[in-house]
PDB file of N, CA, C and O in Angstrom, chain B, residues numbered from 101:
ATOM      1  N   MET B 101     -27.794  17.712 -43.149  1.00  0.00           N
ATOM      2  CA  MET B 101     -26.975  16.821 -42.344  1.00  0.00           C
ATOM      3  C   MET B 101     -25.617  16.595 -43.016  1.00  0.00           C
ATOM      4  O   MET B 101     -24.577  16.658 -42.359  1.00  0.00           O
ATOM      5  N   PHE B 102     -25.631  16.332 -44.322  1.00  0.00           N
ATOM      6  CA  PHE B 102     -24.394  16.094 -45.051  1.00  0.00           C
ATOM      7  C   PHE B 102     -23.495  17.328 -45.022  1.00  0.00           C
ATOM      8  O   PHE B 102     -22.274  17.204 -44.923  1.00  0.00           O
ATOM      9  N   ASN B 103     -24.096  18.522 -45.107  1.00  0.00           N
ATOM     10  CA  ASN B 103     -23.319  19.759 -45.080  1.00  0.00           C
ATOM     11  C   ASN B 103     -22.588  19.930 -43.747  1.00  0.00           C
ATOM     12  O   ASN B 103     -21.468  20.438 -43.707  1.00  0.00           O
ATOM     13  N   LYS B 104     -23.230  19.503 -42.659  1.00  0.00           N
ATOM     14  CA  LYS B 104     -22.604  19.596 -41.339  1.00  0.00           C
ATOM     15  C   LYS B 104     -21.384  18.674 -41.254  1.00  0.00           C
ATOM     16  O   LYS B 104     -20.362  19.033 -40.669  1.00  0.00           O
ATOM     17  N   ILE B 105     -21.503  17.505 -41.835  1.00  0.00           N
ATOM     18  CA  ILE B 105     -20.380  16.564 -41.827  1.00  0.00           C
ATOM     19  C   ILE B 105     -19.217  17.122 -42.643  1.00  0.00           C
ATOM     20  O   ILE B 105     -18.065  17.062 -42.215  1.00  0.00           O
ATOM     21  N   VAL B 106     -19.525  17.661 -43.816  1.00  0.00           N
ATOM     22  CA  VAL B 106     -18.488  18.250 -44.667  1.00  0.00           C
ATOM     23  C   VAL B 106     -17.810  19.405 -43.941  1.00  0.00           C
ATOM     24  O   VAL B 106     -16.585  19.519 -43.971  1.00  0.00           O
ATOM     25  N   GLN B 107     -18.589  20.259 -43.294  1.00  0.00           N
ATOM     26  CA  GLN B 107     -18.027  21.391 -42.563  1.00  0.00           C
ATOM     27  C   GLN B 107     -17.159  20.904 -41.401  1.00  0.00           C
ATOM     28  O   GLN B 107     -16.101  21.473 -41.131  1.00  0.00           O
ATOM     29  N   PHE B 108     -17.606  19.857 -40.718  1.00  0.00           N
ATOM     30  CA  PHE B 108     -16.822  19.288 -39.621  1.00  0.00           C
ATOM     31  C   PHE B 108     -15.468  18.801 -40.118  1.00  0.00           C
ATOM     32  O   PHE B 108     -14.445  19.083 -39.493  1.00  0.00           O
ATOM     33  N   VAL B 109     -15.445  18.080 -41.222  1.00  0.00           N
ATOM     34  CA  VAL B 109     -14.195  17.559 -41.777  1.00  0.00           C
ATOM     35  C   VAL B 109     -13.272  18.706 -42.179  1.00  0.00           C
ATOM     36  O   VAL B 109     -12.061  18.629 -41.971  1.00  0.00           O
ATOM     37  N   LYS B 110     -13.827  19.755 -42.746  1.00  0.00           N
ATOM     38  CA  LYS B 110     -13.014  20.924 -43.110  1.00  0.00           C
ATOM     39  C   LYS B 110     -12.418  21.574 -41.870  1.00  0.00           C
ATOM     40  O   LYS B 110     -11.247  21.954 -41.868  1.00  0.00           O
ATOM     41  N   ASP B 111     -13.212  21.702 -40.822  1.00  0.00           N
ATOM     42  CA  ASP B 111     -12.726  22.291 -39.571  1.00  0.00           C
ATOM     43  C   ASP B 111     -11.622  21.437 -38.946  1.00  0.00           C
ATOM     44  O   ASP B 111     -10.648  21.961 -38.405  1.00  0.00           O
ATOM     45  N   VAL B 112     -11.787  20.141 -39.027  1.00  0.00           N
ATOM     46  CA  VAL B 112     -10.765  19.241 -38.490  1.00  0.00           C
ATOM     47  C   VAL B 112      -9.455  19.414 -39.252  1.00  0.00           C
ATOM     48  O   VAL B 112      -8.387  19.454 -38.640  1.00  0.00           O
ATOM     49  N   ARG B 113      -9.520  19.516 -40.555  1.00  0.00           N
ATOM     50  CA  ARG B 113      -8.302  19.703 -41.360  1.00  0.00           C
ATOM     51  C   ARG B 113      -7.611  21.013 -41.002  1.00  0.00           C
ATOM     52  O   ARG B 113      -6.384  21.064 -40.922  1.00  0.00           O
ATOM     53  N   VAL B 114      -8.387  22.071 -40.785  1.00  0.00           N
ATOM     54  CA  VAL B 114      -7.812  23.360 -40.403  1.00  0.00           C
ATOM     55  C   VAL B 114      -7.131  23.249 -39.043  1.00  0.00           C
ATOM     56  O   VAL B 114      -6.031  23.769 -38.856  1.00  0.00           O
ATOM     57  N   GLU B 115      -7.780  22.575 -38.094  1.00  0.00           N
ATOM     58  CA  GLU B 115      -7.204  22.434 -36.756  1.00  0.00           C
ATOM     59  C   GLU B 115      -5.922  21.597 -36.783  1.00  0.00           C
ATOM     60  O   GLU B 115      -4.984  21.874 -36.035  1.00  0.00           O
ATOM     61  N   PHE B 116      -5.878  20.580 -37.638  1.00  0.00           N
ATOM     62  CA  PHE B 116      -4.682  19.750 -37.740  1.00  0.00           C
ATOM     63  C   PHE B 116      -3.479  20.553 -38.232  1.00  0.00           C
ATOM     64  O   PHE B 116      -2.341  20.225 -37.896  1.00  0.00           O
ATOM     65  N   THR B 117      -3.716  21.588 -39.014  1.00  0.00           N
ATOM     66  CA  THR B 117      -2.588  22.414 -39.464  1.00  0.00           C
ATOM     67  C   THR B 117      -2.030  23.258 -38.319  1.00  0.00           C
ATOM     68  O   THR B 117      -0.890  23.718 -38.392  1.00  0.00           O
ATOM     69  N   LYS B 118      -2.818  23.466 -37.263  1.00  0.00           N
ATOM     70  CA  LYS B 118      -2.388  24.258 -36.113  1.00  0.00           C
ATOM     71  C   LYS B 118      -1.647  23.443 -35.068  1.00  0.00           C
ATOM     72  O   LYS B 118      -1.047  24.006 -34.152  1.00  0.00           O
ATOM     73  N   VAL B 119      -1.683  22.136 -35.194  1.00  0.00           N
ATOM     74  CA  VAL B 119      -1.061  21.253 -34.199  1.00  0.00           C
ATOM     75  C   VAL B 119       0.450  21.313 -34.322  1.00  0.00           C
ATOM     76  O   VAL B 119       0.999  21.313 -35.424  1.00  0.00           O
ATOM     77  N   SER B 120       1.110  21.363 -33.179  1.00  0.00           N
ATOM     78  CA  SER B 120       2.567  21.323 -33.147  1.00  0.00           C
ATOM     79  C   SER B 120       2.999  19.860 -32.992  1.00  0.00           C
ATOM     80  O   SER B 120       3.012  19.315 -31.889  1.00  0.00           O
ATOM     81  N   TRP B 121       3.346  19.248 -34.107  1.00  0.00           N
ATOM     82  CA  TRP B 121       3.688  17.833 -34.099  1.00  0.00           C
ATOM     83  C   TRP B 121       5.121  17.647 -33.612  1.00  0.00           C
ATOM     84  O   TRP B 121       5.994  18.437 -33.972  1.00  0.00           O
ATOM     85  N   PRO B 122       5.388  16.620 -32.799  1.00  0.00           N
ATOM     86  CA  PRO B 122       6.753  16.394 -32.314  1.00  0.00           C
ATOM     87  C   PRO B 122       7.653  15.876 -33.437  1.00  0.00           C
ATOM     88  O   PRO B 122       7.199  15.248 -34.394  1.00  0.00           O
ATOM     89  N   SER B 123       8.941  16.163 -33.281  1.00  0.00           N
ATOM     90  CA  SER B 123       9.900  15.622 -34.249  1.00  0.00           C
ATOM     91  C   SER B 123      10.107  14.143 -33.945  1.00  0.00           C
ATOM     92  O   SER B 123       9.649  13.635 -32.922  1.00  0.00           O
ATOM     93  N   ARG B 124      10.794  13.472 -34.840  1.00  0.00           N
ATOM     94  CA  ARG B 124      11.038  12.039 -34.639  1.00  0.00           C
ATOM     95  C   ARG B 124      11.859  11.798 -33.372  1.00  0.00           C
ATOM     96  O   ARG B 124      11.574  10.871 -32.614  1.00  0.00           O
ATOM     97  N   ASP B 125      12.880  12.636 -33.142  1.00  0.00           N
ATOM     98  CA  ASP B 125      13.714  12.482 -31.950  1.00  0.00           C
ATOM     99  C   ASP B 125      12.908  12.695 -30.675  1.00  0.00           C
ATOM    100  O   ASP B 125      13.067  11.952 -29.707  1.00  0.00           O
ATOM    101  N   GLU B 126      12.046  13.702 -30.670  1.00  0.00           N
ATOM    102  CA  GLU B 126      11.205  13.951 -29.494  1.00  0.00           C
ATOM    103  C   GLU B 126      10.265  12.775 -29.244  1.00  0.00           C
ATOM    104  O   GLU B 126      10.037  12.386 -28.098  1.00  0.00           O
ATOM    105  N   LEU B 127       9.731  12.223 -30.304  1.00  0.00           N
ATOM    106  CA  LEU B 127       8.820  11.097 -30.180  1.00  0.00           C
ATOM    107  C   LEU B 127       9.539   9.870 -29.624  1.00  0.00           C
ATOM    108  O   LEU B 127       9.005   9.175 -28.759  1.00  0.00           O
ATOM    109  N   VAL B 128      10.746   9.603 -30.116  1.00  0.00           N
ATOM    110  CA  VAL B 128      11.524   8.462 -29.625  1.00  0.00           C
ATOM    111  C   VAL B 128      11.873   8.653 -28.155  1.00  0.00           C
ATOM    112  O   VAL B 128      11.741   7.720 -27.362  1.00  0.00           O
ATOM    113  N   GLN B 129      12.317   9.852 -27.782  1.00  0.00           N
ATOM    114  CA  GLN B 129      12.670  10.110 -26.383  1.00  0.00           C
ATOM    115  C   GLN B 129      11.455   9.979 -25.475  1.00  0.00           C
ATOM    116  O   GLN B 129      11.559   9.412 -24.388  1.00  0.00           O
ATOM    117  N   SER B 130      10.325  10.487 -25.896  1.00  0.00           N
ATOM    118  CA  SER B 130       9.105  10.378 -25.088  1.00  0.00           C
ATOM    119  C   SER B 130       8.693   8.922 -24.928  1.00  0.00           C
ATOM    120  O   SER B 130       8.259   8.513 -23.850  1.00  0.00           O
ATOM    121  N   THR B 131       8.823   8.148 -25.980  1.00  0.00           N
ATOM    122  CA  THR B 131       8.477   6.729 -25.919  1.00  0.00           C
ATOM    123  C   THR B 131       9.388   5.993 -24.954  1.00  0.00           C
ATOM    124  O   THR B 131       8.923   5.141 -24.197  1.00  0.00           O
ATOM    125  N   ILE B 132      10.671   6.306 -24.968  1.00  0.00           N
ATOM    126  CA  ILE B 132      11.616   5.677 -24.047  1.00  0.00           C
ATOM    127  C   ILE B 132      11.278   6.044 -22.601  1.00  0.00           C
ATOM    128  O   ILE B 132      11.307   5.188 -21.717  1.00  0.00           O
ATOM    129  N   VAL B 133      10.960   7.310 -22.365  1.00  0.00           N
ATOM    130  CA  VAL B 133      10.603   7.745 -21.008  1.00  0.00           C
ATOM    131  C   VAL B 133       9.358   7.001 -20.526  1.00  0.00           C
ATOM    132  O   VAL B 133       9.319   6.532 -19.389  1.00  0.00           O
ATOM    133  N   VAL B 134       8.358   6.893 -21.370  1.00  0.00           N
ATOM    134  CA  VAL B 134       7.137   6.189 -20.987  1.00  0.00           C
ATOM    135  C   VAL B 134       7.442   4.723 -20.676  1.00  0.00           C
ATOM    136  O   VAL B 134       6.916   4.177 -19.705  1.00  0.00           O
ATOM    137  N   GLY B 135       8.277   4.086 -21.480  1.00  0.00           N
ATOM    138  CA  GLY B 135       8.643   2.688 -21.235  1.00  0.00           C
ATOM    139  C   GLY B 135       9.380   2.504 -19.919  1.00  0.00           C
ATOM    140  O   GLY B 135       9.075   1.588 -19.155  1.00  0.00           O
ATOM    141  N   VAL B 136      10.357   3.376 -19.651  1.00  0.00           N
ATOM    142  CA  VAL B 136      11.135   3.268 -18.417  1.00  0.00           C
ATOM    143  C   VAL B 136      10.257   3.516 -17.193  1.00  0.00           C
ATOM    144  O   VAL B 136      10.327   2.772 -16.215  1.00  0.00           O
ATOM    145  N   VAL B 137       9.437   4.554 -17.248  1.00  0.00           N
ATOM    146  CA  VAL B 137       8.553   4.853 -16.119  1.00  0.00           C
ATOM    147  C   VAL B 137       7.571   3.705 -15.895  1.00  0.00           C
ATOM    148  O   VAL B 137       7.276   3.359 -14.751  1.00  0.00           O
ATOM    149  N   SER B 138       7.073   3.123 -16.954  1.00  0.00           N
ATOM    150  CA  SER B 138       6.163   1.979 -16.820  1.00  0.00           C
ATOM    151  C   SER B 138       6.848   0.805 -16.139  1.00  0.00           C
ATOM    152  O   SER B 138       6.255   0.152 -15.281  1.00  0.00           O
ATOM    153  N   LEU B 139       8.100   0.530 -16.518  1.00  0.00           N
ATOM    154  CA  LEU B 139       8.837  -0.561 -15.885  1.00  0.00           C
ATOM    155  C   LEU B 139       9.094  -0.284 -14.407  1.00  0.00           C
ATOM    156  O   LEU B 139       8.972  -1.185 -13.578  1.00  0.00           O
ATOM    157  N   VAL B 140       9.448   0.956 -14.073  1.00  0.00           N
ATOM    158  CA  VAL B 140       9.717   1.311 -12.678  1.00  0.00           C
ATOM    159  C   VAL B 140       8.450   1.168 -11.841  1.00  0.00           C
ATOM    160  O   VAL B 140       8.487   0.604 -10.748  1.00  0.00           O
ATOM    161  N   VAL B 141       7.344   1.672 -12.346  1.00  0.00           N
ATOM    162  CA  VAL B 141       6.079   1.575 -11.602  1.00  0.00           C
ATOM    163  C   VAL B 141       5.657   0.113 -11.467  1.00  0.00           C
ATOM    164  O   VAL B 141       5.172  -0.291 -10.410  1.00  0.00           O
ATOM    165  N   THR B 142       5.833  -0.674 -12.511  1.00  0.00           N
ATOM    166  CA  THR B 142       5.504  -2.100 -12.453  1.00  0.00           C
ATOM    167  C   THR B 142       6.337  -2.804 -11.393  1.00  0.00           C
ATOM    168  O   THR B 142       5.807  -3.599 -10.617  1.00  0.00           O
ATOM    169  N   ALA B 143       7.637  -2.523 -11.350  1.00  0.00           N
ATOM    170  CA  ALA B 143       8.506  -3.143 -10.354  1.00  0.00           C
ATOM    171  C   ALA B 143       8.100  -2.711  -8.945  1.00  0.00           C
ATOM    172  O   ALA B 143       8.059  -3.535  -8.032  1.00  0.00           O
ATOM    173  N   PHE B 144       7.802  -1.428  -8.768  1.00  0.00           N
ATOM    174  CA  PHE B 144       7.403  -0.923  -7.458  1.00  0.00           C
ATOM    175  C   PHE B 144       6.125  -1.605  -6.972  1.00  0.00           C
ATOM    176  O   PHE B 144       6.056  -2.066  -5.833  1.00  0.00           O
ATOM    177  N   ILE B 145       5.127  -1.664  -7.830  1.00  0.00           N
ATOM    178  CA  ILE B 145       3.862  -2.301  -7.454  1.00  0.00           C
ATOM    179  C   ILE B 145       4.075  -3.786  -7.185  1.00  0.00           C
ATOM    180  O   ILE B 145       3.465  -4.336  -6.268  1.00  0.00           O
ATOM    181  N   GLY B 146       4.920  -4.440  -7.961  1.00  0.00           N
ATOM    182  CA  GLY B 146       5.211  -5.854  -7.739  1.00  0.00           C
ATOM    183  C   GLY B 146       5.863  -6.096  -6.395  1.00  0.00           C
ATOM    184  O   GLY B 146       5.505  -7.043  -5.696  1.00  0.00           O
ATOM    185  N   VAL B 147       6.823  -5.250  -6.019  1.00  0.00           N
ATOM    186  CA  VAL B 147       7.503  -5.400  -4.731  1.00  0.00           C
ATOM    187  C   VAL B 147       6.522  -5.163  -3.585  1.00  0.00           C
ATOM    188  O   VAL B 147       6.492  -5.936  -2.627  1.00  0.00           O
ATOM    189  N   ILE B 148       5.733  -4.118  -3.673  1.00  0.00           N
ATOM    190  CA  ILE B 148       4.749  -3.825  -2.632  1.00  0.00           C
ATOM    191  C   ILE B 148       3.735  -4.966  -2.515  1.00  0.00           C
ATOM    192  O   ILE B 148       3.380  -5.371  -1.408  1.00  0.00           O
ATOM    193  N   ASP B 149       3.277  -5.477  -3.640  1.00  0.00           N
ATOM    194  CA  ASP B 149       2.327  -6.589  -3.636  1.00  0.00           C
ATOM    195  C   ASP B 149       2.929  -7.814  -2.961  1.00  0.00           C
ATOM    196  O   ASP B 149       2.272  -8.478  -2.159  1.00  0.00           O
ATOM    197  N   ARG B 150       4.177  -8.107  -3.289  1.00  0.00           N
ATOM    198  CA  ARG B 150       4.841  -9.273  -2.690  1.00  0.00           C
ATOM    199  C   ARG B 150       5.010  -9.103  -1.184  1.00  0.00           C
ATOM    200  O   ARG B 150       4.776 -10.040  -0.421  1.00  0.00           O
ATOM    201  N   LEU B 151       5.418  -7.906  -0.754  1.00  0.00           N
ATOM    202  CA  LEU B 151       5.585  -7.653   0.674  1.00  0.00           C
ATOM    203  C   LEU B 151       4.254  -7.762   1.419  1.00  0.00           C
ATOM    204  O   LEU B 151       4.191  -8.357   2.495  1.00  0.00           O
ATOM    205  N   LEU B 152       3.209  -7.199   0.856  1.00  0.00           N
ATOM    206  CA  LEU B 152       1.900  -7.296   1.490  1.00  0.00           C
ATOM    207  C   LEU B 152       1.414  -8.742   1.538  1.00  0.00           C
ATOM    208  O   LEU B 152       0.823  -9.164   2.533  1.00  0.00           O
ATOM    209  N   SER B 153       1.653  -9.491   0.490  1.00  0.00           N
ATOM    210  CA  SER B 153       1.258 -10.905   0.468  1.00  0.00           C
ATOM    211  C   SER B 153       1.995 -11.696   1.544  1.00  0.00           C
ATOM    212  O   SER B 153       1.396 -12.503   2.254  1.00  0.00           O
ATOM    213  N   LEU B 154       3.287 -11.458   1.655  1.00  0.00           N
ATOM    214  CA  LEU B 154       4.064 -12.148   2.687  1.00  0.00           C
ATOM    215  C   LEU B 154       3.609 -11.741   4.082  1.00  0.00           C
ATOM    216  O   LEU B 154       3.507 -12.585   4.973  1.00  0.00           O
ATOM    217  N   GLY B 155       3.338 -10.455   4.275  1.00  0.00           N
ATOM    218  CA  GLY B 155       2.873  -9.984   5.576  1.00  0.00           C
ATOM    219  C   GLY B 155       1.535 -10.574   5.960  1.00  0.00           C
ATOM    220  O   GLY B 155       1.354 -10.996   7.103  1.00  0.00           O
ATOM    221  N   ILE B 156       0.598 -10.613   5.037  1.00  0.00           N
ATOM    222  CA  ILE B 156      -0.717 -11.184   5.320  1.00  0.00           C
ATOM    223  C   ILE B 156      -0.593 -12.675   5.590  1.00  0.00           C
ATOM    224  O   ILE B 156      -1.227 -13.190   6.511  1.00  0.00           O
ATOM    225  N   THR B 157       0.209 -13.368   4.807  1.00  0.00           N
ATOM    226  CA  THR B 157       0.414 -14.797   5.028  1.00  0.00           C
ATOM    227  C   THR B 157       1.048 -15.047   6.391  1.00  0.00           C
ATOM    228  O   THR B 157       0.674 -15.993   7.085  1.00  0.00           O
ATOM    229  N   PHE B 158       1.993 -14.217   6.775  1.00  0.00           N
ATOM    230  CA  PHE B 158       2.664 -14.360   8.070  1.00  0.00           C
ATOM    231  C   PHE B 158       1.677 -14.180   9.213  1.00  0.00           C
ATOM    232  O   PHE B 158       1.645 -14.992  10.137  1.00  0.00           O
ATOM    233  N   PHE B 159       0.877 -13.131   9.161  1.00  0.00           N
ATOM    234  CA  PHE B 159      -0.057 -12.857  10.257  1.00  0.00           C
ATOM    235  C   PHE B 159      -1.233 -13.837  10.290  1.00  0.00           C
ATOM    236  O   PHE B 159      -1.636 -14.279  11.367  1.00  0.00           O
ATOM    237  N   LEU B 160      -1.778 -14.175   9.143  1.00  0.00           N
ATOM    238  CA  LEU B 160      -2.901 -15.097   9.120  1.00  0.00           C
ATOM    239  C   LEU B 160      -2.467 -16.540   9.344  1.00  0.00           C
ATOM    240  O   LEU B 160      -3.250 -17.357   9.828  1.00  0.00           O
ATOM    241  N   GLY B 161      -1.251 -16.849   9.002  1.00  0.00           N
ATOM    242  CA  GLY B 161      -0.738 -18.211   9.206  1.00  0.00           C
ATOM    243  C   GLY B 161      -0.468 -18.514  10.673  1.00  0.00           C
ATOM    244  O   GLY B 161      -0.422 -19.682  11.060  1.00  0.00           O
ATOM    245  N   ARG B 162      -0.290 -17.487  11.497  1.00  0.00           N
ATOM    246  CA  ARG B 162      -0.005 -17.702  12.910  1.00  0.00           C
ATOM    247  C   ARG B 162      -1.267 -17.951  13.704  1.00  0.00           C
ATOM    248  O   ARG B 162      -1.197 -18.542  14.781  1.00  0.00           O
ATOM    249  N   PHE B 163      -2.417 -17.525  13.215  1.00  0.00           N
ATOM    250  CA  PHE B 163      -3.636 -17.668  14.016  1.00  0.00           C
ATOM    251  C   PHE B 163      -4.414 -18.886  13.651  1.00  0.00           C
ATOM    252  O   PHE B 163      -5.465 -19.146  14.236  1.00  0.00           O
TER     253      PHE B 163
END
């Protein structure tokens, strides 16, 4: 059992050397894109939610 764990850790280290890690600039740009897209989606969902809430209140309030 212990030998399997040791072999697994060795395999993981070998695979990590094959990974193409992003540069600092790429990482910063990707983080900014994720933040901006998250804000846009949040605003969109908020607007849609507000419109649906107003619409439901309008229709249910009349009956």
